[in-house]
C-alpha positions as CSV (number, residue, x, y, z in Angstrom):
1,M,5.1,-2.8,-12.4
2,K,3.0,-1.5,-9.6
3,T,4.5,0.4,-6.7
4,E,3.6,-2.3,-4.2
5,E,5.4,-4.9,-6.3
6,L,8.5,-2.8,-6.5
7,A,8.3,-2.3,-2.7
8,V,8.1,-6.0,-2.0
9,L,11.0,-6.7,-4.3
10,E,13.1,-4.1,-2.6
11,K,12.2,-5.3,0.9
12,F,13.1,-8.9,-0.1
13,Y,16.4,-7.8,-1.6
14,R,17.3,-6.0,1.7
15,L,16.3,-9.2,3.6
16,L,18.6,-11.2,1.3
17,L,21.5,-8.8,2.0
18,E,20.9,-9.0,5.7
19,F,20.9,-12.8,5.6
20,H,24.2,-12.8,3.8
21,E,25.7,-10.8,6.6
22,R,24.3,-13.0,9.3
23,V,25.2,-16.3,7.6
24,D,28.8,-15.1,7.3
25,K,28.8,-15.0,11.2
26,F,27.3,-18.5,11.6
27,P,29.5,-21.0,13.3
28,R,31.3,-23.2,10.8
29,S,29.2,-26.2,11.7
30,R,26.0,-24.4,10.7
31,K,27.3,-22.1,7.9
32,Y,27.6,-24.8,5.2
33,N,24.4,-26.7,5.8
34,L,21.8,-24.4,7.4
35,G,23.3,-21.2,6.0
36,D,23.6,-22.5,2.5
37,R,20.0,-23.8,2.5
38,I,18.7,-20.4,3.7
39,L,20.6,-18.5,1.1
40,G,19.6,-20.9,-1.6
41,N,16.0,-20.6,-0.7
42,L,16.3,-16.8,-0.7
43,Y,18.0,-16.7,-4.1
44,Q,15.3,-19.0,-5.6
45,T,12.6,-16.8,-4.1
46,L,14.2,-13.7,-5.5
47,E,14.3,-15.3,-8.9
48,L,10.7,-16.3,-8.7
49,M,9.8,-12.7,-7.8
50,I,11.5,-11.5,-10.9
51,I,9.9,-14.2,-13.1
52,A,6.5,-13.3,-11.6
53,K,7.1,-9.6,-12.4
54,Y,7.4,-10.4,-16.1
55,S,4.9,-13.3,-16.4
56,K,1.4,-13.1,-17.6
57,E,0.4,-16.2,-15.6
58,R,1.7,-15.1,-12.2
59,R,-0.5,-16.9,-9.7
60,G,1.5,-20.1,-9.7
61,H,4.7,-18.2,-9.2
62,L,3.2,-16.1,-6.4
63,R,2.0,-19.3,-4.7
64,E,5.5,-20.7,-4.9
65,I,6.9,-17.5,-3.4
66,N,4.4,-17.8,-0.6
67,L,5.5,-21.4,0.0
68,R,9.2,-20.4,0.1
69,L,8.4,-17.7,2.6
70,E,6.8,-20.3,4.8
71,I,10.0,-22.5,4.5
72,M,12.0,-19.4,5.5
73,R,9.9,-19.0,8.7
74,F,11.0,-22.6,9.6
75,H,14.6,-21.9,8.7
76,L,14.4,-18.9,11.0
77,R,13.0,-20.9,13.8
78,L,15.7,-23.5,13.4
79,C,18.4,-20.8,13.4
80,H,17.0,-19.5,16.7
81,D,16.6,-23.0,18.2
82,C,20.2,-23.9,17.2
83,R,21.3,-20.6,18.8
84,V,22.9,-19.1,15.7
85,I,20.7,-16.0,15.9
86,S,19.5,-14.3,19.0
87,T,15.8,-14.0,20.1
88,K,15.9,-10.3,19.1
89,A,17.3,-11.1,15.6
90,Y,14.7,-13.9,15.2
91,E,11.9,-11.6,16.0
92,L,13.1,-8.9,13.7
93,L,13.7,-11.2,10.8
94,Y,10.5,-13.1,11.3
95,E,8.6,-9.8,11.3
96,R,10.3,-8.9,8.0
97,V,9.4,-12.2,6.4
98,N,5.8,-11.8,7.6
99,E,5.6,-8.3,6.2
100,I,6.8,-9.6,2.8
101,G,4.4,-12.5,3.0
102,G,1.5,-10.1,3.7
103,M,2.5,-8.0,0.7
104,I,2.7,-11.1,-1.5
105,G,-0.7,-12.2,-0.2
106,A,-2.2,-8.9,-1.2
107,I,-0.8,-9.2,-4.7
108,I,-2.2,-12.8,-4.9
109,K,-5.6,-11.5,-3.8
110,R,-5.5,-8.7,-6.4
111,E,-4.5,-11.2,-9.1
112,K,-7.4,-13.5,-8.1
113,D,-9.9,-10.6,-8.1
114,R,-8.6,-9.5,-11.5
115,L,-9.1,-12.9,-13.0
116,E,-12.6,-13.4,-11.7
C-alpha cells in the first residue's frame, strides 16, 4: 500500500475516534439517532477503505467512500445546526473531513490515470 493510502486510513481512523468521544457527549435526544447514524456511516466508510485497500477494482469503492464523506459533511452541518457541537468543533471536523476527501480524490485521480 502506498504511503498516501496509509496516511488517509490513519487520518480517518483518528476522525472516527474523535467522533466516538464527541457522540458520547451528545444530549440523549441526539445520541441515539444522529450520533448512531454518524458512527454507522464512519464505520461503513472505514470498512470500504479497507476493502478498497485490498481490491483490484477500487474505483467503485473509492467513489462510495467519496459519497460517504459528503454525507458526513451534512451530518456535521446538522450537528452544528442542532447545537450538539460548537462552531469551532464544526470547523475543525469539517476541515478534517475535507482533508480526507482531498486525499481520496487524489487516489481516485491516480487510479483513473493508471487505467487510461
